[in-house]
Every structure is written in C-alpha cells, then in structure tokens.
N, CA and C atoms of all chains as a GROMACS GRO file, in nm:
protein
  630
    1UNK      N    1  13.194  24.171  14.085
    1UNK     CA    2  13.263  24.054  14.031
    1UNK      C    3  13.274  24.067  13.879
    2UNK      N    4  13.392  24.046  13.829
    2UNK     CA    5  13.414  24.050  13.684
    2UNK      C    6  13.422  23.908  13.632
    3UNK      N    7  13.433  23.895  13.501
    3UNK     CA    8  13.441  23.760  13.443
    3UNK      C    9  13.566  23.688  13.495
    4UNK      N   10  13.674  23.764  13.515
    4UNK     CA   11  13.797  23.703  13.566
    4UNK      C   12  13.775  23.644  13.705
    5UNK      N   13  13.706  23.720  13.793
    5UNK     CA   14  13.677  23.670  13.928
    5UNK      C   15  13.589  23.546  13.921
    6UNK      N   16  13.493  23.549  13.828
    6UNK     CA   17  13.401  23.436  13.811
    6UNK      C   18  13.479  23.310  13.771
    7UNK      N   19  13.572  23.327  13.678
    7UNK     CA   20  13.655  23.214  13.634
    7UNK      C   21  13.735  23.159  13.753
    8UNK      N   22  13.793  23.249  13.834
    8UNK     CA   23  13.871  23.204  13.951
    8UNK      C   24  13.782  23.127  14.049
    9UNK      N   25  13.661  23.180  14.075
    9UNK     CA   26  13.569  23.115  14.169
    9UNK      C   27  13.528  22.976  14.120
   10UNK      N   28  13.495  22.968  13.991
   10UNK     CA   29  13.456  22.839  13.933
   10UNK      C   30  13.574  22.742  13.942
   11UNK      N   31  13.690  22.791  13.907
   11UNK     CA   32  13.808  22.705  13.904
   11UNK      C   33  13.844  22.646  14.040
   12UNK      N   34  13.814  22.724  14.147
   12UNK     CA   35  13.840  22.676  14.284
   12UNK      C   36  13.760  22.550  14.314
   13UNK      N   37  13.641  22.539  14.252
   13UNK     CA   38  13.554  22.426  14.282
   13UNK      C   39  13.596  22.299  14.208
   14UNK      N   40  13.676  22.313  14.103
   14UNK     CA   41  13.712  22.196  14.022
   14UNK      C   42  13.862  22.185  14.006
   15UNK      N   43  13.927  22.129  14.108
   15UNK     CA   44  14.074  22.125  14.108
   15UNK      C   45  14.133  22.046  13.990
   16UNK      N   46  14.054  21.955  13.930
   16UNK     CA   47  14.110  21.877  13.819
   16UNK      C   48  14.109  21.954  13.688
   17UNK      N   49  14.042  22.069  13.684
   17UNK     CA   50  14.043  22.151  13.562
   17UNK      C   51  14.149  22.260  13.577
   18UNK      N   52  14.219  22.290  13.468
   18UNK     CA   53  14.313  22.402  13.473
   18UNK      C   54  14.233  22.532  13.467
   19UNK      N   55  14.298  22.642  13.505
   19UNK     CA   56  14.228  22.770  13.497
   19UNK      C   57  14.188  22.799  13.353
   20UNK      N   58  14.275  22.760  13.262
   20UNK     CA   59  14.249  22.778  13.119
   20UNK      C   60  14.123  22.702  13.075
   21UNK      N   61  14.106  22.578  13.129
   21UNK     CA   62  13.986  22.499  13.097
   21UNK      C   63  13.860  22.574  13.142
   22UNK      N   64  13.865  22.621  13.268
   22UNK     CA   65  13.749  22.693  13.321
   22UNK      C   66  13.719  22.816  13.236
   23UNK      N   67  13.826  22.886  13.198
   23UNK     CA   68  13.810  23.006  13.117
   23UNK      C   69  13.744  22.973  12.983
   24UNK      N   70  13.791  22.866  12.919
   24UNK     CA   71  13.737  22.826  12.787
   24UNK      C   72  13.588  22.792  12.800
   25UNK      N   73  13.553  22.717  12.905
   25UNK     CA   74  13.412  22.677  12.920
   25UNK      C   75  13.325  22.800  12.948
   26UNK      N   76  13.371  22.886  13.038
   26UNK     CA   77  13.289  23.003  13.073
   26UNK      C   78  13.273  23.096  12.953
   27UNK      N   79  13.380  23.114  12.877
   27UNK     CA   80  13.365  23.195  12.755
   27UNK      C   81  13.266  23.130  12.660
   28UNK      N   82  13.271  22.996  12.651
   28UNK     CA   83  13.178  22.925  12.561
   28UNK      C   84  13.033  22.943  12.607
   29UNK      N   85  13.011  22.948  12.739
   29UNK     CA   86  12.875  22.968  12.790
   29UNK      C   87  12.819  23.100  12.737
   30UNK      N   88  12.895  23.209  12.760
   30UNK     CA   89  12.842  23.340  12.722
   30UNK      C   90  12.839  23.357  12.570
   31UNK      N   91  12.938  23.299  12.498
   31UNK     CA   92  12.936  23.306  12.352
   31UNK      C   93  12.814  23.234  12.296
   32UNK      N   94  12.783  23.116  12.352
   32UNK     CA   95  12.669  23.041  12.299
   32UNK      C   96  12.539  23.115  12.328
   33UNK      N   97  12.536  23.188  12.441
   33UNK     CA   98  12.415  23.266  12.472
   33UNK      C   99  12.398  23.382  12.374
   34UNK      N  100  12.507  23.451  12.343
   34UNK     CA  101  12.499  23.561  12.247
   34UNK      C  102  12.459  23.507  12.110
   35UNK      N  103  12.518  23.392  12.070
   35UNK     CA  104  12.482  23.330  11.941
   35UNK      C  105  12.334  23.298  11.934
   36UNK      N  106  12.282  23.240  12.043
   36UNK     CA  107  12.140  23.203  12.046
   36UNK      C  108  12.053  23.326  12.026
   37UNK      N  109  12.086  23.434  12.098
   37UNK     CA  110  12.006  23.556  12.086
   37UNK      C  111  12.020  23.616  11.947
   38UNK      N  112  12.142  23.613  11.892
   38UNK     CA  113  12.164  23.668  11.757
   38UNK      C  114  12.084  23.590  11.654
   39UNK      N  115  12.065  23.460  11.679
   39UNK     CA  116  11.986  23.377  11.588
   39UNK      C  117  11.836  23.389  11.612
   40UNK      N  118  11.797  23.476  11.704
   40UNK     CA  119  11.657  23.501  11.730
   40UNK      C  120  11.596  23.410  11.836
   41UNK      N  121  11.678  23.323  11.895
   41UNK     CA  122  11.629  23.230  11.998
   41UNK      C  123  11.619  23.304  12.132
   42UNK      N  124  11.530  23.256  12.220
   42UNK     CA  125  11.528  23.311  12.355
   42UNK      C  126  11.602  23.214  12.446
   43UNK      N  127  11.645  23.263  12.561
   43UNK     CA  128  11.721  23.179  12.654
   43UNK      C  129  11.645  23.174  12.786
   44UNK      N  130  11.630  23.055  12.841
   44UNK     CA  131  11.563  23.042  12.969
   44UNK      C  132  11.650  22.960  13.062
   45UNK      N  133  11.698  23.022  13.170
   45UNK     CA  134  11.779  22.952  13.269
   45UNK      C  135  11.694  22.946  13.396
   46UNK      N  136  11.650  22.827  13.432
   46UNK     CA  137  11.562  22.810  13.549
   46UNK      C  138  11.627  22.864  13.676
   47UNK      N  139  11.552  22.940  13.750
   47UNK     CA  140  11.603  22.994  13.876
   47UNK      C  141  11.689  23.117  13.857
   48UNK      N  142  11.722  23.150  13.732
   48UNK     CA  143  11.806  23.266  13.705
   48UNK      C  144  11.725  23.373  13.633
   49UNK      N  145  11.680  23.340  13.512
   49UNK     CA  146  11.601  23.436  13.438
   49UNK      C  147  11.599  23.402  13.290
   50UNK      N  148  11.537  23.489  13.212
   50UNK     CA  149  11.531  23.463  13.068
   50UNK      C  150  11.576  23.587  12.990
   51UNK      N  151  11.631  23.560  12.873
   51UNK     CA  152  11.675  23.666  12.783
   51UNK      C  153  11.593  23.656  12.655
   52UNK      N  154  11.541  23.768  12.610
   52UNK     CA  155  11.469  23.771  12.483
   52UNK      C  156  11.519  23.888  12.400
   53UNK      N  157  11.500  23.878  12.271
   53UNK     CA  158  11.537  23.987  12.181
   53UNK      C  159  11.408  24.049  12.128
   54UNK      N  160  11.398  24.180  12.138
   54UNK     CA  161  11.282  24.249  12.084
   54UNK      C  162  11.324  24.330  11.962
   55UNK      N  163  11.233  24.338  11.867
   55UNK     CA  164  11.260  24.417  11.746
   55UNK      C  165  11.202  24.556  11.762
   56UNK      N  166  11.285  24.653  11.726
   56UNK     CA  167  11.241  24.793  11.730
   56UNK      C  168  11.233  24.844  11.587
   57UNK      N  169  11.119  24.904  11.550
   57UNK     CA  170  11.114  24.955  11.412
   57UNK      C  171  11.196  25.083  11.398
   58UNK      N  172  11.222  25.114  11.271
   58UNK     CA  173  11.291  25.240  11.239
   58UNK      C  174  11.201  25.355  11.281
   59UNK      N  175  11.259  25.463  11.329
   59UNK     CA  176  11.176  25.577  11.370
   59UNK      C  177  11.252  25.707  11.348
   60UNK      N  178  11.174  25.817  11.352
   60UNK     CA  179  11.236  25.948  11.344
   60UNK      C  180  11.266  25.992  11.486
   61UNK      N  181  11.392  26.028  11.509
   61UNK     CA  182  11.426  26.078  11.642
   61UNK      C  183  11.482  26.218  11.628
   62UNK      N  184  11.520  26.275  11.741
   62UNK     CA  185  11.579  26.408  11.736
   62UNK      C  186  11.710  26.410  11.812
   63UNK      N  187  11.803  26.483  11.759
   63UNK     CA  188  11.926  26.507  11.833
   63UNK      C  189  11.887  26.600  11.948
   64UNK      N  190  11.899  26.553  12.073
   64UNK     CA  191  11.849  26.633  12.186
   64UNK      C  192  11.922  26.766  12.201
   65UNK      N  193  12.042  26.774  12.151
   65UNK     CA  194  12.121  26.896  12.165
   65UNK      C  195  12.080  26.999  12.061
   66UNK      N  196  12.077  26.955  11.934
   66UNK     CA  197  12.051  27.051  11.826
   66UNK      C  198  11.904  27.054  11.784
   67UNK      N  199  11.830  26.951  11.821
   67UNK     CA  200  11.690  26.946  11.780
   67UNK      C  201  11.672  26.898  11.638
   68UNK      N  202  11.782  26.865  11.570
   68UNK     CA  203  11.774  26.821  11.430
   68UNK      C  204  11.707  26.685  11.422
   69UNK      N  205  11.626  26.667  11.318
   69UNK     CA  206  11.557  26.540  11.296
   69UNK      C  207  11.657  26.438  11.244
   70UNK      N  208  11.662  26.320  11.306
   70UNK     CA  209  11.749  26.214  11.256
   70UNK      C  210  11.667  26.086  11.244
   71UNK      N  211  11.701  26.003  11.146
   71UNK     CA  212  11.628  25.877  11.137
   71UNK      C  213  11.707  25.768  11.210
   72UNK      N  214  11.637  25.695  11.295
   72UNK     CA  215  11.698  25.587  11.371
   72UNK      C  216  11.660  25.456  11.302
   73UNK      N  217  11.759  25.376  11.267
   73UNK     CA  218  11.734  25.251  11.193
   73UNK      C  219  11.664  25.149  11.283
   74UNK      N  220  11.596  25.052  11.220
   74UNK     CA  221  11.537  24.941  11.294
   74UNK      C  222  11.650  24.863  11.361
   75UNK      N  223  11.623  24.811  11.480
   75UNK     CA  224  11.727  24.734  11.547
   75UNK      C  225  11.667  24.631  11.640
   76UNK      N  226  11.751  24.540  11.685
   76UNK     CA  227  11.710  24.435  11.778
   76UNK      C  228  11.780  24.462  11.910
   77UNK      N  229  11.701  24.460  12.019
   77UNK     CA  230  11.758  24.489  12.150
   77UNK      C  231  11.731  24.375  12.248
   78UNK      N  232  11.832  24.339  12.328
   78UNK     CA  233  11.816  24.230  12.424
   78UNK      C  234  11.749  24.275  12.552
   79UNK      N  235  11.668  24.186  12.610
   79UNK     CA  236  11.605  24.213  12.739
   79UNK      C  237  11.628  24.095  12.832
   80UNK      N  238  11.641  24.125  12.961
   80UNK     CA  239  11.655  24.021  13.062
   80UNK      C  240  11.539  24.032  13.159
   81UNK      N  241  11.476  23.919  13.189
   81UNK     CA  242  11.372  23.917  13.291
   81UNK      C  243  11.419  23.822  13.400
   82UNK      N  244  11.429  23.874  13.522
   82UNK     CA  245  11.483  23.792  13.631
   82UNK      C  246  11.383  23.682  13.670
   83UNK      N  247  11.434  23.564  13.699
   83UNK     CA  248  11.350  23.451  13.741
   83UNK      C  249  11.308  23.465  13.886
   84UNK      N  250  11.209  23.386  13.923
   84UNK     CA  251  11.149  23.400  14.055
   84UNK      C  252  11.249  23.379  14.169
   85UNK      N  253  11.324  23.270  14.160
   85UNK     CA  254  11.419  23.239  14.268
   85UNK      C  255  11.517  23.353  14.290
   86UNK      N  256  11.579  23.400  14.180
   86UNK     CA  257  11.680  23.505  14.193
   86UNK      C  258  11.617  23.637  14.236
   87UNK      N  259  11.494  23.666  14.185
   87UNK     CA  260  11.425  23.789  14.223
   87UNK      C  261  11.406  23.794  14.375
   88UNK      N  262  11.362  23.681  14.432
   88UNK     CA  263  11.339  23.677  14.576
   88UNK      C  264  11.471  23.682  14.653
   89UNK      N  265  11.570  23.608  14.607
   89UNK     CA  266  11.698  23.606  14.679
   89UNK      C  267  11.765  23.742  14.680
   90UNK      N  268  11.759  23.814  14.568
   90UNK     CA  269  11.819  23.948  14.560
   90UNK      C  270  11.751  24.042  14.658
   91UNK      N  271  11.620  24.023  14.678
   91UNK     CA  272  11.541  24.110  14.766
   91UNK      C  273  11.549  24.064  14.912
   92UNK      N  274  11.630  23.962  14.939
   92UNK     CA  275  11.646  23.914  15.077
   92UNK      C  276  11.525  23.838  15.129
   93UNK      N  277  11.440  23.790  15.037
   93UNK     CA  278  11.322  23.714  15.080
   93UNK      C  279  11.354  23.565  15.077
   94UNK      N  280  11.288  23.489  15.164
   94UNK     CA  281  11.314  23.345  15.163
   94UNK      C  282  11.263  23.282  15.034
   95UNK      N  283  11.334  23.184  14.986
   95UNK     CA  284  11.289  23.113  14.866
   95UNK      C  285  11.289  22.963  14.896
   96UNK      N  286  11.173  22.902  14.883
   96UNK     CA  287  11.162  22.758  14.908
   96UNK      C  288  11.128  22.688  14.777
   97UNK      N  289  11.225  22.615  14.719
   97UNK     CA  290  11.200  22.552  14.588
   97UNK      C  291  11.084  22.452  14.592
   98UNK      N  292  11.057  22.395  14.712
   98UNK     CA  293  10.950  22.296  14.722
   98UNK      C  294  10.812  22.359  14.702
   99UNK      N  295  10.804  22.491  14.731
   99UNK     CA  296  10.674  22.559  14.720
   99UNK      C  297  10.658  22.627  14.584
  100UNK      N  298  10.762  22.619  14.501
  100UNK     CA  299  10.761  22.694  14.376
  100UNK      C  300  10.686  22.622  14.266
  101UNK      N  301  10.582  22.686  14.215
  101UNK     CA  302  10.506  22.627  14.106
  101UNK      C  303  10.556  22.670  13.971
  102UNK      N  304  10.601  22.796  13.961
  102UNK     CA  305  10.653  22.844  13.833
  102UNK      C  306  10.786  22.911  13.856
  103UNK      N  307  10.847  22.954  13.750
  103UNK     CA  308  10.975  23.021  13.766
  103UNK      C  309  10.967  23.163  13.716
  104UNK      N  310  11.671  22.849  12.405
  104UNK     CA  311  11.789  22.778  12.457
  104UNK      C  312  11.774  22.763  12.608
  105UNK      N  313  11.805  22.644  12.655
  105UNK     CA  314  11.798  22.617  12.799
  105UNK      C  315  11.939  22.586  12.850
  106UNK      N  316  11.948  22.568  12.981
  106UNK     CA  317  12.079  22.535  13.039
  106UNK      C  318  12.130  22.404  12.980
  107UNK      N  319  12.040  22.308  12.959
  107UNK     CA  320  12.080  22.178  12.902
  107UNK      C  321  12.141  22.195  12.764
  108UNK      N  322  12.086  22.289  12.685
  108UNK     CA  323  12.140  22.311  12.550
  108UNK      C  324  12.277  22.380  12.554
  109UNK      N  325  12.296  22.466  12.651
  109UNK     CA  326  12.428  22.529  12.666
  109UNK      C  327  12.531  22.420  12.697
  110UNK      N  328  12.494  22.330  12.790
  110UNK     CA  329  12.583  22.221  12.829
  110UNK      C  330  12.616  22.133  12.708
  111UNK      N  331  12.514  22.098  12.630
  111UNK     CA  332  12.535  22.014  12.511
  111UNK      C  333  12.632  22.079  12.414
  112UNK      N  334  12.613  22.208  12.392
  112UNK     CA  335  12.701  22.280  12.300
  112UNK      C  336  12.845  22.276  12.346
  113UNK      N  337  12.864  22.288  12.479
  113UNK     CA  338  13.001  22.292  12.530
  113UNK      C  339  13.069  22.156  12.515
  114UNK      N  340  12.998  22.048  12.548
  114UNK     CA  341  13.070  21.922  12.539
  114UNK      C  342  13.080  21.871  12.397
  115UNK      N  343  12.993  21.919  12.309
  115UNK     CA  344  13.006  21.879  12.169
  115UNK      C  345  13.109  21.962  12.093
  116UNK      N  346  13.104  22.094  12.114
  116UNK     CA  347  13.190  22.179  12.031
  116UNK      C  348  13.322  22.213  12.097
  117UNK      N  349  13.325  22.223  12.231
  117UNK     CA  350  13.450  22.265  12.294
  117UNK      C  351  13.529  22.142  12.341
  118UNK      N  352  13.463  22.030  12.354
  118UNK     CA  353  13.535  21.906  12.378
  118UNK      C  354  13.566  21.872  12.523
  119UNK      N  355  13.478  21.908  12.615
  119UNK     CA  356  13.493  21.862  12.753
  119UNK      C  357  13.394  21.749  12.775
  120UNK      N  358  13.411  21.676  12.886
  120UNK     CA  359  13.316  21.569  12.915
  120UNK      C  360  13.183  21.632  12.952
  121UNK      N  361  13.077  21.554  12.940
  121UNK     CA  362  12.946  21.605  12.974
  121UNK      C  363  12.942  21.645  13.122
  122UNK      N  364  13.014  21.569  13.204
  122UNK     CA  365  13.017  21.597  13.348
  122UNK      C  366  13.084  21.731  13.376
  123UNK      N  367  13.201  21.753  13.313
  123UNK     CA  368  13.271  21.880  13.333
  123UNK      C  369  13.187  21.998  13.283
  124UNK      N  370  13.128  21.981  13.165
  124UNK     CA  371  13.046  22.089  13.109
  124UNK      C  372  12.930  22.120  13.203
  125UNK      N  373  12.862  22.015  13.251
  125UNK     CA  374  12.748  22.034  13.341
  125UNK      C  375  12.792  22.103  13.470
  126UNK      N  376  12.900  22.051  13.530
  126UNK     CA  377  12.948  22.107  13.657
  126UNK      C  378  12.983  22.255  13.644
  127UNK      N  379  13.055  22.290  13.537
  127UNK     CA  380  13.100  22.429  13.524
  127UNK      C  381  12.981  22.522  13.494
  128UNK      N  382  12.889  22.477  13.410
  128UNK     CA  383  12.772  22.562  13.380
  128UNK      C  384  12.689  22.584  13.508
  129UNK      N  385  12.664  22.476  13.582
  129UNK     CA  386  12.588  22.489  13.708
  129UNK      C  387  12.660  22.583  13.805
  130UNK      N  388  12.791  22.563  13.818
  130UNK     CA  389  12.870  22.645  13.912
  130UNK      C  390  12.869  22.791  13.870
  131UNK      N  391  12.875  22.815  13.740
  131UNK     CA  392  12.877  22.954  13.691
  131UNK      C  393  12.751  23.029  13.733
  132UNK      N  394  12.634  22.971  13.706
  132UNK     CA  395  12.510  23.041  13.743
  132UNK      C  396  12.493  23.047  13.894
  133UNK      N  397  12.538  22.943  13.963
  133UNK     CA  398  12.531  22.939  14.109
  133UNK      C  399  12.614  23.052  14.171
  134UNK      N  400  12.735  23.070  14.120
  134UNK     CA  401  12.824  23.173  14.174
  134UNK      C  402  12.770  23.313  14.142
  135UNK      N  403  12.719  23.330  14.020
  135UNK     CA  404  12.661  23.461  13.983
  135UNK      C  405  12.543  23.493  14.076
  136UNK      N  406  12.458  23.395  14.100
  136UNK     CA  407  12.341  23.418  14.187
  136UNK      C  408  12.384  23.454  14.329
  137UNK      N  409  12.484  23.381  14.380
  137UNK     CA  410  12.531  23.408  14.516
  137UNK      C  411  12.586  23.549  14.529
  138UNK      N  412  12.655  23.593  14.424
  138UNK     CA  413  12.717  23.726  14.423
  138UNK      C  414  12.609  23.834  14.422
  139UNK      N  415  12.507  23.816  14.337
  139UNK     CA  416  12.398  23.913  14.326
  139UNK      C  417  12.315  23.916  14.454
  140UNK      N  418  12.300  23.800  14.517
  140UNK     CA  419  12.224  23.791  14.642
  140UNK      C  420  12.289  23.877  14.750
  141UNK      N  421  12.422  23.887  14.745
  141UNK     CA  422  12.494  23.970  14.842
  141UNK      C  423  12.487  24.118  14.805
  142UNK      N  424  12.432  24.147  14.687
  142UNK     CA  425  12.418  24.286  14.644
  142UNK      C  426  12.533  24.334  14.556
  143UNK      N  427  12.628  24.245  14.528
  143UNK     CA  428  12.740  24.282  14.441
  143UNK      C  429  12.696  24.283  14.296
  144UNK      N  430  12.766  24.361  14.214
  144UNK     CA  431  12.735  24.356  14.071
  144UNK      C  432  12.824  24.254  14.003
  145UNK      N  433  12.775  24.202  13.892
  145UNK     CA  434  12.850  24.104  13.814
  145UNK      C  435  12.869  24.160  13.674
  146UNK      N  436  12.996  24.176  13.636
  146UNK     CA  437  13.026  24.235  13.505
  146UNK      C  438  13.093  24.130  13.417
  147UNK      N  439  13.025  24.092  13.310
  147UNK     CA  440  13.079  23.993  13.218
  147UNK      C  441  13.115  24.066  13.090
  148UNK      N  442  13.244  24.085  13.065
  148UNK     CA  443  13.283  24.162  12.947
  148UNK      C  444  13.239  24.087  12.822
  149UNK      N  445  13.186  24.160  12.727
  149UNK     CA  446  13.138  24.102  12.603
  149UNK      C  447  12.994  24.054  12.612
  150UNK      N  448  12.940  24.051  12.735
  150UNK     CA  449  12.802  24.004  12.753
  150UNK      C  450  12.717  24.115  12.812
  151UNK      N  451  12.747  24.153  12.936
  151UNK     CA  452  12.672  24.263  12.998
  151UNK      C  453  12.694  24.266  13.148
  152UNK      N  454  12.626  24.361  13.213
  152UNK     CA  455  12.640  24.378  13.358
  152UNK      C  456  12.508  24.351  13.429
  153UNK      N  457  12.516  24.276  13.539
  153UNK     CA  458  12.400  24.254  13.625
  153UNK      C  459  12.421  24.341  13.749
  154UNK      N  460  12.324  24.427  13.778
  154UNK     CA  461  12.338  24.521  13.890
  154UNK      C  462  12.213  24.515  13.977
  155UNK      N  463  12.233  24.515  14.110
  155UNK     CA  464  12.121  24.518  14.204
  155UNK      C  465  12.093  24.664  14.240
  156UNK      N  466  11.970  24.709  14.212
  156UNK     CA  467  11.930  24.846  14.246
  156UNK      C  468  11.833  24.845  14.363
  157UNK      N  469  11.842  24.949  14.448
  157UNK     CA  470  11.749  24.961  14.560
  157UNK      C  471  11.638  25.058  14.524
  158UNK      N  472  11.513  25.012  14.537
  158UNK     CA  473  11.397  25.098  14.510
  158UNK      C  474  11.346  25.152  14.642
  159UNK      N  475  11.316  25.281  14.646
  159UNK     CA  476  11.258  25.339  14.767
  159UNK      C  477  11.110  25.305  14.777
  160UNK      N  478  11.055  25.303  14.899
  160UNK     CA  479  10.909  25.282  14.909
  160UNK      C  480  10.836  25.400  14.842
  161UNK      N  481  10.723  25.374  14.783
  161UNK     CA  482  10.648  25.482  14.719
  161UNK      C  483  10.498  25.455  14.731
  162UNK      N  484  10.422  25.563  14.707
  162UNK     CA  485  10.277  25.549  14.712
  162UNK      C  486  10.226  25.502  14.577
  163UNK      N  487  10.137  25.408  14.578
  163UNK     CA  488  10.077  25.363  14.454
  163UNK      C  489   9.928  25.350  14.475
  164UNK      N  490   9.860  25.306  14.373
  164UNK     CA  491   9.716  25.285  14.387
  164UNK      C  492   9.680  25.145  14.339
  165UNK      N  493   9.585  25.086  14.407
  165UNK     CA  494   9.526  24.962  14.357
  165UNK      C  495   9.442  25.002  14.236
  166UNK      N  496   9.480  24.960  14.117
  166UNK     CA  497   9.410  25.006  13.997
  166UNK      C  498   9.264  24.963  13.994
  167UNK      N  499   9.230  24.860  14.069
  167UNK     CA  500   9.093  24.810  14.067
  167UNK      C  501   9.001  24.890  14.159
  168UNK      N  502   9.053  24.921  14.279
  168UNK     CA  503   8.968  24.989  14.377
  168UNK      C  504   9.000  25.138  14.389
  169UNK      N  505   9.119  25.179  14.342
  169UNK     CA  506   9.158  25.319  14.356
  169UNK      C  507   9.216  25.351  14.492
  170UNK      N  508   9.226  25.252  14.582
  170UNK     CA  509   9.281  25.276  14.715
  170UNK      C  510   9.429  25.310  14.706
  171UNK      N  511   9.469  25.407  14.788
  171UNK     CA  512   9.611  25.440  14.794
  171UNK      C  513   9.682  25.337  14.881
  172UNK      N  514   9.791  25.284  14.832
  172UNK     CA  515   9.866  25.187  14.911
  172UNK      C  516  10.015  25.223  14.907
  173UNK      N  517  10.089  25.176  15.006
  173UNK     CA  518  10.234  25.198  15.009
  173UNK      C  519  10.301  25.078  14.942
  174UNK      N  520  10.381  25.107  14.842
  174UNK     CA  521  10.460  25.000  14.781
  174UNK      C  522  10.595  25.000  14.851
  175UNK      N  523  10.627  24.888  14.914
  175UNK     CA  524  10.749  24.878  14.994
  175UNK      C  525  10.875  24.899  14.910
  176UNK      N  526  10.981  24.948  14.974
  176UNK     CA  527  11.110  24.954  14.908
  176UNK      C  528  11.158  24.812  14.884
  177UNK      N  529  11.236  24.794  14.780
  177UNK     CA  530  11.285  24.659  14.753
  177UNK      C  531  11.411  24.666  14.669
  178UNK      N  532  11.472  24.550  14.655
  178UNK     CA  533  11.591  24.543  14.571
  178UNK      C  534  11.556  24.469  14.444
  179UNK      N  535  11.595  24.524  14.331
  179UNK     CA  536  11.566  24.461  14.203
  179UNK      C  537  11.694  24.443  14.122
  180UNK      N  538  11.692  24.340  14.041
  180UNK     CA  539  11.807  24.310  13.958
  180UNK      C  540  11.784  24.366  13.818
  181UNK      N  541  11.883  24.440  13.767
  181UNK     CA  542  11.873  24.487  13.630
  181UNK      C  543  11.991  24.436  13.549
  182UNK      N  544  11.968  24.417  13.421
  182UNK     CA  545  12.074  24.373  13.330
  182UNK      C  546  12.091  24.476  13.222
  183UNK      N  547  12.216  24.512  13.198
  183UNK     CA  548  12.245  24.603  13.087
  183UNK      C  549  12.337  24.529  12.992
  184UNK      N  550  12.290  24.507  12.871
  184UNK     CA  551  12.368  24.434  12.772
  184UNK      C  552  12.488  24.516  12.728
  185UNK      N  553  12.598  24.448  12.698
  185UNK     CA  554  12.718  24.517  12.652
  185UNK      C  555  12.699  24.565  12.508
  186UNK      N  556  12.780  24.663  12.469
  186UNK     CA  557  12.774  24.712  12.331
  186UNK      C  558  12.807  24.598  12.234
  187UNK      N  559  12.898  24.509  12.277
  187UNK     CA  560  12.938  24.397  12.191
  187UNK      C  561  12.818  24.307  12.163
  188UNK      N  562  12.738  24.278  12.268
  188UNK     CA  563  12.620  24.194  12.246
  188UNK      C  564  12.521  24.266  12.155
  189UNK      N  565  12.497  24.395  12.181
  189UNK     CA  566  12.400  24.469  12.100
  189UNK      C  567  12.442  24.469  11.954
  190UNK      N  568  12.573  24.482  11.931
  190UNK     CA  569  12.625  24.482  11.795
  190UNK      C  570  12.602  24.345  11.730
  191UNK      N  571  12.630  24.238  11.805
  191UNK     CA  572  12.613  24.102  11.751
  191UNK      C  573  12.469  24.079  11.707
  192UNK      N  574  12.375  24.130  11.787
  192UNK     CA  575  12.234  24.107  11.755
  192UNK      C  576  12.194  24.176  11.626
  193UNK      N  577  12.270  24.279  11.589
  193UNK     CA  578  12.231  24.355  11.472
  193UNK      C  579  12.321  24.331  11.351
  194UNK      N  580  12.412  24.236  11.362
  194UNK     CA  581  12.494  24.204  11.246
  194UNK      C  582  12.491  24.055  11.213
  195UNK      N  583  12.503  23.969  11.316
  195UNK     CA  584  12.506  23.825  11.291
  195UNK      C  585  12.365  23.770  11.273
  196UNK      N  586  12.358  23.642  11.244
  196UNK     CA  587  12.232  23.570  11.245
  196UNK      C  588  12.136  23.616  11.138
  197UNK      N  589  12.007  23.610  11.170
  197UNK     CA  590  11.904  23.641  11.070
  197UNK      C  591  11.886  23.791  11.060
  198UNK      N  592  11.969  23.853  10.978
  198UNK     CA  593  11.962  23.999  10.965
  198UNK      C  594  11.832  24.041  10.899
  199UNK      N  595  11.765  23.948  10.828
  199UNK     CA  596  11.640  23.984  10.761
  199UNK      C  597  11.531  24.017  10.863
  200UNK      N  598  11.548  23.963  10.985
  200UNK     CA  599  11.448  23.986  11.089
  200UNK      C  600  11.457  24.126  11.148
  201UNK      N  601  11.567  24.197  11.119
  201UNK     CA  602  11.588  24.327  11.182
  201UNK      C  603  11.479  24.427  11.142
  202UNK      N  604  11.431  24.418  11.018
  202UNK     CA  605  11.331  24.514  10.973
  202UNK      C  606  11.188  24.476  11.010
  203UNK      N  607  11.170  24.363  11.079
  203UNK     CA  608  11.035  24.316  11.109
  203UNK      C  609  11.000  24.341  11.255
  204UNK      N  610  10.934  24.451  11.285
  204UNK     CA  611  10.908  24.484  11.425
  204UNK      C  612  10.804  24.391  11.487
  205UNK      N  613  10.826  24.356  11.614
  205UNK     CA  614  10.727  24.273  11.683
  205UNK      C  615  10.673  24.346  11.804
  206UNK      N  616  10.720  24.468  11.824
  206UNK     CA  617  10.675  24.546  11.939
  206UNK      C  618  10.684  24.694  11.902
  207UNK      N  619  10.594  24.775  11.956
  207UNK     CA  620  10.601  24.918  11.924
  207UNK      C  621  10.729  24.980  11.981
  208UNK      N  622  10.784  25.076  11.907
  208UNK     CA  623  10.910  25.136  11.948
  208UNK      C  624  10.897  25.211  12.079
  209UNK      N  625  10.777  25.243  12.120
  209UNK     CA  626  10.759  25.324  12.240
  209UNK      C  627  10.754  25.240  12.367
  210UNK      N  628  10.754  25.109  12.352
  210UNK     CA  629  10.740  25.021  12.469
  210UNK      C  630  10.853  25.038  12.568
   0.00000   0.00000   0.00000
C-alpha cells in the first residue's frame, strides 16, 4: 500500500470529505510527525508504536571498497519500535485490549 | 507527541473540524494496521516504509540457565525511514543537538 492507496481507503470512509481534503489531512499527519522528530520530540501512537530519534557521534569509518579512512559526521537517526497490539496482530496472535496492561 | 497532539495540530493549523481531524487520523492508523496485519507493506513517500519480515525458527539459549531452547519463527514489523525524513532530522529543528551524542555509535 502506498500513500495514494491510503488516501483512497481513508476517503472511502468519509463521503463528506473530498479526496483532496483527505490528502491534505494525511499529508499533515506525516508532516507533523517529521516536524516533531526534527524538533527532538518522540512520538507515541497507542496500539501502533513509537518513534524516537537517536544521536550518533562523529566517527572514523572506512570506504569498504578502497579501505580509505573517511570521517563520518555526527547525525540523528530515527527509530521505530512497534507497539504491543500491532506486534501481536502482525504475528497472527490474538490481541485482547481488555487484558492489555501496557502498550 | 501523541495521537491527540497530531489531531490538535491538524484542526488548528490545517483548518478542519476536530471531528474530521480525529476521524481521519484514527482511520489512517487503523487502515495501516489492517494492511500490515495482512502482511502487506505500507510505503509512505517522504516518511518511510513499514515492512513485515518473516523470521525463521532458531536455536537460542536461556541466558540465565544456559538451556538450549527453540525460538519459534515469527513475523516482525520493521520500519525504514525515508531519505527525506533522515535529511529533515539533520537540517531542521535544533541543529545544535546534532553534535551531542546520547548513545554509542556502535549500538
């Protein structure tokens, strides 16, 4: 499924919204998530998962082909940790929200 | 940031009703979950790809007792961030934080 398919699926559920409306909202969802991560915030979506940004220090690396030493700059990298509900559902295991103590 | 904050941002900045913003945000995550549950991948351009991988069963050890045990095969969800997202994290926002490591590079 691509973002376009996602927009179509969402739009089917809300006949009073135009496809353009659905597209604008869905783009805003992902844009706001990227903004939050860029600002150093973490994201937690219950039942789905969480996104965090980790800082990597600058290090000396090697070009694997030539073996030449190269310096790799410090950078920030995003990580996703799947939430309990989605982890179980993806694995085909039953998920009962009434029994769930944490996510 | 939580789902509630995403909803607030949408109805404040994009100008939809709180009901529409809530409904679309809920539906979006609901549809993505349903798709992944079926084993399909979800590709969001500009954000990243969610892919379900199948792990084979393997032998492991109980680290406490040393007993050999079989770890069952299973399906796991992985996320790969898009180049666009990775770029945003390293240009926008608090760029001063980029040089401050909070985890070893080898992790």
